[in-house]
Legacy VTK file of the C-alpha trace (Angstrom):
# vtk DataFile Version 3.0
C-alpha trace
ASCII
DATASET POLYDATA
POINTS 429 float
98.330 58.307 119.865
97.273 58.982 116.745
100.033 58.427 113.553
101.522 61.016 111.742
99.208 60.351 108.742
96.069 60.176 110.652
97.111 63.763 112.004
97.921 64.835 108.605
95.150 63.565 106.987
92.819 65.347 109.443
94.606 68.546 108.883
94.107 67.987 104.834
90.018 67.103 105.719
89.548 70.143 108.157
91.354 72.607 105.492
89.050 71.557 102.943
86.407 72.198 105.110
87.293 75.427 106.326
89.121 75.995 102.992
87.523 79.487 102.297
87.827 80.691 105.652
91.220 79.575 105.963
92.120 81.424 102.696
91.315 84.663 104.063
92.106 84.565 107.971
95.009 82.557 108.053
97.721 85.437 108.173
95.352 88.231 109.557
97.475 89.308 112.950
98.137 92.505 114.754
101.942 92.015 115.054
104.341 89.956 113.117
104.679 86.515 113.501
107.618 85.466 115.594
110.163 83.688 113.087
113.587 82.491 112.929
114.121 81.239 109.546
117.032 79.516 107.527
118.085 80.537 103.718
114.691 79.679 101.332
115.595 76.294 99.626
114.321 74.710 96.741
114.567 71.039 95.586
116.977 70.212 92.789
114.418 68.937 90.537
111.064 70.074 91.474
108.946 67.911 88.914
110.877 64.848 90.432
110.395 65.923 93.804
106.866 66.637 93.231
105.921 63.454 91.046
107.650 61.432 94.030
105.410 62.984 96.724
102.467 61.914 94.698
103.536 58.734 94.060
104.907 58.014 97.791
101.023 59.816 98.663
99.120 57.164 96.368
101.391 54.408 98.355
100.685 55.655 101.617
97.419 56.590 101.934
95.022 53.687 103.200
91.750 52.797 101.170
89.983 54.219 104.525
91.807 57.516 104.498
91.412 57.869 100.910
87.326 57.122 101.028
87.086 60.076 103.833
88.930 62.782 102.264
86.945 61.655 98.801
83.861 62.113 100.874
84.529 65.724 102.447
85.178 66.701 98.987
82.521 65.655 97.275
79.931 67.111 100.204
81.957 70.509 99.977
80.997 70.778 96.119
77.518 69.908 96.656
76.135 71.264 100.176
78.405 74.352 100.590
76.375 77.607 99.914
78.644 78.890 97.689
80.193 77.339 94.501
84.237 77.193 94.949
86.931 76.322 92.447
88.636 72.900 93.187
91.839 74.929 93.455
90.791 77.197 96.355
89.506 74.117 98.166
93.007 72.256 97.508
94.786 75.573 98.685
92.812 75.467 101.699
93.447 71.535 102.405
97.320 72.736 102.124
96.657 75.207 104.690
95.097 72.702 107.030
97.341 69.924 106.827
100.493 72.754 107.398
98.815 74.645 110.098
97.491 71.888 111.646
101.180 70.991 112.543
102.168 73.544 114.716
101.818 77.502 114.998
104.677 78.417 112.375
104.519 76.261 109.657
102.238 77.634 106.859
101.164 77.230 103.280
102.018 80.007 101.171
100.766 81.661 97.932
102.413 83.950 95.758
102.025 87.170 97.816
102.941 85.736 101.322
105.751 84.048 99.774
106.998 87.359 98.262
106.571 89.177 101.519
108.923 86.877 103.226
111.557 86.825 100.412
111.224 90.683 100.909
111.819 90.499 104.783
114.713 88.394 104.068
116.339 90.453 101.237
115.977 93.962 103.454
114.397 96.255 101.019
110.966 96.496 99.138
109.226 99.095 97.323
107.033 101.324 99.233
107.139 104.609 101.675
109.378 102.925 104.661
107.742 103.129 107.599
107.419 100.831 110.698
103.927 100.975 112.233
101.782 98.901 114.813
98.111 98.648 115.884
97.513 100.958 119.250
94.167 101.934 120.746
92.576 101.067 117.409
94.616 103.132 115.053
97.431 102.280 112.881
100.177 104.073 114.485
103.562 105.129 113.119
106.516 103.939 114.997
109.150 105.664 113.289
110.134 106.506 109.681
112.821 104.435 107.981
115.895 107.152 107.596
116.365 108.576 103.844
113.203 106.696 103.162
109.994 108.821 101.294
108.016 108.903 104.677
110.841 110.555 106.333
111.474 113.201 103.266
107.456 113.677 103.684
107.413 114.434 107.091
105.982 111.610 108.497
106.584 111.395 112.379
107.009 108.907 114.898
103.151 108.682 117.022
101.687 109.805 113.794
97.969 108.088 113.218
97.167 106.729 109.864
93.565 106.935 109.266
93.411 106.897 105.299
94.994 105.667 102.417
94.026 106.976 99.125
90.830 108.009 100.862
89.903 104.694 102.092
89.619 104.452 105.735
92.091 102.310 107.882
91.468 99.534 109.676
93.485 97.592 112.430
95.025 95.349 110.216
98.803 96.320 109.950
99.264 93.439 107.388
96.378 95.358 105.304
97.696 98.747 105.676
101.205 97.646 104.801
99.894 96.140 101.668
98.144 99.285 100.765
101.322 101.682 101.270
103.206 99.419 99.170
103.437 99.671 95.380
106.071 100.247 92.349
108.524 102.598 92.693
107.470 106.125 91.249
103.337 105.331 92.205
102.214 108.023 94.387
100.421 107.124 97.502
98.071 109.757 99.705
97.845 109.567 103.505
95.918 111.197 105.938
97.436 111.141 109.150
96.634 112.625 112.605
99.327 114.606 114.332
99.592 113.431 117.896
101.559 116.756 119.264
98.920 119.256 117.408
95.663 116.642 117.092
95.213 118.028 113.581
94.764 115.891 110.513
97.211 116.557 107.454
97.135 115.019 104.004
100.520 113.706 102.642
101.113 112.586 99.450
104.296 110.531 99.115
106.191 108.801 96.119
107.229 105.107 96.846
110.613 103.922 96.063
113.056 100.983 96.648
113.372 100.998 100.452
116.350 99.503 102.249
115.227 98.298 105.589
118.175 99.037 107.936
117.223 97.486 110.901
119.821 98.772 113.114
119.674 102.282 114.486
122.300 103.680 117.248
122.561 106.701 119.575
124.675 108.219 122.329
123.561 107.890 125.556
126.538 109.810 127.596
129.912 109.943 126.826
131.195 106.816 127.729
127.792 105.135 126.581
126.067 104.325 123.812
122.855 102.439 122.660
122.027 100.190 119.727
118.379 98.801 118.388
118.163 95.651 116.256
114.340 95.770 114.936
114.221 92.537 113.232
116.930 90.399 111.787
117.475 90.033 107.622
120.033 89.302 105.317
122.086 92.883 105.450
121.495 93.129 109.643
125.051 91.847 110.329
126.654 94.752 107.813
124.113 97.263 109.156
125.416 96.057 113.025
129.042 96.354 111.821
128.325 99.985 110.250
126.157 101.038 113.664
129.012 99.588 115.856
131.710 101.005 113.894
130.296 105.143 113.711
129.752 104.513 117.407
133.047 104.011 118.279
133.972 106.638 115.914
131.725 109.307 117.649
132.762 108.094 121.022
136.199 107.098 121.534
135.650 106.662 125.115
132.931 104.167 124.568
132.692 101.554 127.573
129.471 100.288 127.428
126.837 99.256 124.827
122.990 98.852 125.818
121.946 96.575 122.973
118.008 96.678 122.445
116.076 93.547 121.269
112.491 94.411 122.679
109.783 93.925 120.496
112.508 91.871 117.773
110.428 89.431 116.496
113.452 87.424 114.648
113.888 86.561 111.172
116.798 85.181 109.418
118.944 83.078 111.342
122.117 83.207 109.761
121.837 87.162 110.431
121.329 87.044 113.954
124.410 84.186 114.387
126.420 86.515 112.319
125.641 89.508 114.782
126.096 87.016 117.999
129.486 85.948 116.417
130.535 89.752 116.053
130.552 89.967 119.818
132.217 86.823 120.674
135.380 85.823 120.558
135.014 81.888 121.048
132.060 79.699 122.237
128.990 78.086 120.863
125.816 80.093 119.657
123.340 78.109 118.743
122.791 73.825 118.405
119.727 72.384 115.925
117.973 68.976 116.268
115.965 67.914 113.450
115.217 65.027 111.710
116.950 65.838 108.288
120.476 65.582 107.912
120.554 69.360 107.300
118.096 70.381 110.067
121.072 69.108 112.478
123.730 71.619 112.887
125.936 73.791 115.404
127.125 77.154 114.750
129.974 78.553 117.000
131.546 82.171 117.310
134.923 82.519 115.414
137.704 84.390 116.808
137.665 88.342 116.838
135.014 90.714 117.681
133.734 94.438 117.141
133.197 95.193 121.163
136.376 93.923 122.445
136.727 95.641 125.855
133.084 97.274 125.765
130.387 96.071 128.217
126.982 95.132 127.084
123.499 94.810 128.653
120.482 93.388 126.244
117.322 94.874 126.633
114.334 92.066 125.905
110.991 91.522 126.570
107.867 88.775 126.243
107.899 90.132 122.246
111.727 88.875 121.829
111.186 86.335 119.647
113.216 83.541 117.720
116.446 84.983 115.853
116.360 87.495 118.464
116.413 84.752 121.681
119.410 82.997 119.743
121.296 86.025 120.200
120.373 86.831 123.674
120.748 83.318 124.856
124.236 83.237 122.807
125.504 86.337 124.859
124.215 85.364 128.027
125.401 81.887 128.643
128.745 82.696 127.169
129.242 85.095 129.998
129.447 88.354 127.103
126.267 90.205 128.418
123.944 91.208 130.901
120.380 90.198 130.094
117.798 93.009 131.652
114.165 93.177 131.159
111.194 90.482 130.949
111.071 86.971 130.335
111.560 86.472 126.345
108.835 85.007 123.936
110.057 81.147 123.708
109.994 80.435 120.108
112.908 78.075 119.887
112.345 76.450 116.090
113.122 77.214 113.066
111.477 77.177 110.068
112.423 76.494 106.272
110.708 78.210 103.394
110.725 75.713 100.649
109.430 76.817 97.301
107.118 74.813 95.628
106.422 74.176 91.630
103.601 76.482 90.985
105.139 79.787 92.770
103.847 78.780 95.915
105.674 77.720 99.061
105.682 76.281 102.491
106.754 77.135 105.810
107.876 74.304 107.575
109.211 73.735 111.118
112.703 71.793 110.750
114.609 71.947 113.925
114.233 72.956 117.431
117.244 74.465 118.842
119.005 75.012 122.546
120.961 77.848 123.779
124.892 77.286 124.522
123.548 76.033 128.117
121.614 73.239 126.467
118.273 74.422 127.177
116.019 74.194 124.750
113.177 77.445 125.120
110.415 76.867 123.002
107.489 77.905 124.895
109.554 78.688 127.700
111.567 81.497 126.897
115.079 82.975 128.351
114.901 84.579 131.814
116.780 87.812 132.457
119.788 88.561 134.776
117.563 91.220 136.085
113.852 91.582 135.785
112.390 94.986 135.278
108.948 95.382 136.731
105.965 96.429 135.278
104.149 95.347 131.623
106.165 95.190 128.533
106.682 98.448 126.285
107.836 99.099 123.116
110.973 100.934 122.459
110.957 104.685 122.139
113.739 107.715 122.093
116.067 106.170 123.823
116.848 109.468 125.932
113.776 109.186 127.244
112.947 105.697 127.521
112.857 104.640 131.037
113.872 100.979 130.541
116.828 101.998 128.331
118.103 104.519 131.535
117.699 101.241 133.675
119.902 98.915 131.390
122.417 101.580 131.595
122.212 101.915 135.597
122.449 98.138 135.439
125.850 98.164 132.826
127.328 101.312 135.006
127.202 98.895 138.015
127.661 95.937 136.465
126.030 94.080 138.764
127.258 90.332 139.806
125.014 87.541 137.777
122.033 86.270 139.244
118.667 87.224 138.890
117.280 90.307 140.963
114.361 93.279 140.763
115.074 96.350 139.391
112.559 99.201 139.120
111.619 101.209 135.985
109.410 104.393 135.532
106.103 103.925 133.497
107.575 104.191 129.634
106.645 107.511 127.731
105.628 106.866 124.415
106.802 109.891 122.251
LINES 1 430
429 0 1 2 3 4 5 6 7 8 9 10 11 12 13 14 15 16 17 18 19 20 21 22 23 24 25 26 27 28 29 30 31 32 33 34 35 36 37 38 39 40 41 42 43 44 45 46 47 48 49 50 51 52 53 54 55 56 57 58 59 60 61 62 63 64 65 66 67 68 69 70 71 72 73 74 75 76 77 78 79 80 81 82 83 84 85 86 87 88 89 90 91 92 93 94 95 96 97 98 99 100 101 102 103 104 105 106 107 108 109 110 111 112 113 114 115 116 117 118 119 120 121 122 123 124 125 126 127 128 129 130 131 132 133 134 135 136 137 138 139 140 141 142 143 144 145 146 147 148 149 150 151 152 153 154 155 156 157 158 159 160 161 162 163 164 165 166 167 168 169 170 171 172 173 174 175 176 177 178 179 180 181 182 183 184 185 186 187 188 189 190 191 192 193 194 195 196 197 198 199 200 201 202 203 204 205 206 207 208 209 210 211 212 213 214 215 216 217 218 219 220 221 222 223 224 225 226 227 228 229 230 231 232 233 234 235 236 237 238 239 240 241 242 243 244 245 246 247 248 249 250 251 252 253 254 255 256 257 258 259 260 261 262 263 264 265 266 267 268 269 270 271 272 273 274 275 276 277 278 279 280 281 282 283 284 285 286 287 288 289 290 291 292 293 294 295 296 297 298 299 300 301 302 303 304 305 306 307 308 309 310 311 312 313 314 315 316 317 318 319 320 321 322 323 324 325 326 327 328 329 330 331 332 333 334 335 336 337 338 339 340 341 342 343 344 345 346 347 348 349 350 351 352 353 354 355 356 357 358 359 360 361 362 363 364 365 366 367 368 369 370 371 372 373 374 375 376 377 378 379 380 381 382 383 384 385 386 387 388 389 390 391 392 393 394 395 396 397 398 399 400 401 402 403 404 405 406 407 408 409 410 411 412 413 414 415 416 417 418 419 420 421 422 423 424 425 426 427 428
């Protein structure tokens, strides 16, 4: 087995050789990468930490390793078809080192670091829409409530063809970046209406958008629906407000369908707080890592928002990370019935650590287990009730067949144990 030092150096060498490509493509994806992140943390003394790391590297790097690294750098400088600045080569080497560890660790430049901070904060400057890549187009999943997109009449199902006159590809990250900008600036979208197959130009004024990751709706007089799209610092507050609103509107509420389908995860503490709001006692998550602060146990505290209300949780293969923490805690504590399909299986925690140059690293620091002691990484969580058919994205709950299937299971309160329930093909609105 190779030593960790050899593995890391191999990553650096690979990163140097592929630095140009990595710098351009490392974060291109059609969907959000599932992520559970701990709070963004910084060393108390960045300068001394950096100097210490440099000193350690000079002591730990063998003469052969140093020679190999210098040889690759010299060959790239001399032979590569284009002249590449040393700073770009070093960035590529760092990316190679981090990406060589696992699929979730990464080196972040200033833009990527800012994107993570925006996601954790729950607000950003833009127009306020959720989008996804579908059949070669950028499709609007929903405009956020009281956002510039909602006020301008952008609708779920609209296809975005152009942004400021430029044709849009299928890269969701690039499309989102084009639509964001300083509050008060304008952006023009050309969209195709799904209902009438017509092209419409819409000019929107960007604003500070508050991302409310929780939405809720009435299903019938005794049951309601609540969707959590992702977990940020503001998700626990959104969850509490939505539950309180549903209980005011439905005094006889007896059951709740919580939709975690296509939830890629997010902030660890946000997920733990949401799970705690539905539990009176019991463990929520246990994490194991090498560093002292990477080993922790989080338990529920007395009191909950949904006392006396039965819960069914919808999951699928795109329910990941922080969403799996919530699903696993509710299932293992006997608080909810899981309905759907096996979850993604990302049982690790990433810490985002700022660097002295304004960049950061996202580093896997822990692996976690559900309350039953099960480590779910690359395994996922099996639901109590398995729905047939492929995964489907959440739609209008009043016509979503998987929501109806979960509601039927909730009404029956079927005994625990896995069995199969039929679900009709979902209708995308």
